[in-house]
N, C-alpha and C positions, 0 to 999 in steps of 0.2 A: 528412509534415508535421513540422516542427520543434516542439519543446516550446514555443518562444516564440510559435508560431502557434496553440496550443491556447487557446481562449477561457477567460478567468478563470472564467466561470460553470461550466465543467466541472471546474475545480480546487477550487472552494469546497466542494463536497460532501466531498472528501477531507479538507479542513481541518476541517470540521464533525465528521466521524467521529473524527478524531484528538482534537479538543478534548473530545469526549464520551467518549473512551476506549472506543470501540465498534469492536472489531476485526472483528466479524462484518459490520457495516454497511460498514466500510472495504473488506472483501473483496468485498462485493456491489457497491459503487461501482466497484471495479477491474474486476469482471466486466462491468459495464455499459459502462464506458469502453472495454473491449476489443471490444465489439460495434461501436464506431465507429472505433477506431484500432488500430494495430499494436502488438505487445508492446514493441518498442523505444521507442515513443513513451511508453508507460506508465513504463518505466524512466527515460527522460530527464526526464519531468515530475517524478517523485519526486526524482531527483538534482539537478535544476537549479532547480525552482520550488517544491517543497514542503519538502524537508529543510532548505534554507538559511534558511527563514523560521520554522522551529519553534523554540520556546524549548527550553532544555536538558532540562527534565522531559518535554516532549512527544516530543522526539527519542529520549530514553532509553526511554520507554514504547513507542514504535513499534518500535524495534530489539529490545527485550525480547520484545514480542509476536510479532514475526516469527520470532525464533529459537526461542521457546518452541513456537510452532505447528509450525515446521519439525521440531523435535526430536520432537514428539508424532507427527507424520505418519511420521517415520522409524522411531520405536520401534514403531508399529503395523505398519509394513511388515515389520520384522524379526520380530515375533511371528507374523505370517501365514506367513512363510517357514519358520519353525522348527516 
């Protein structure tokens, strides 16, 4: 299914989580979305339907949170290995 065919009702939850600056709920929404759709569809929805409509501050928050969380996961992984 194309991102354009994903119902708006499924995308609104993502936007609400971003507006509330709640990354944990955003992650939960993404997990729920993945029970219904393929990983590529989640990526396509974010790239073509969510990110383009975000204001500058929201987009910056989202990117910062993603990279902060990714770095945290990577650093924990390195600690476990050492």
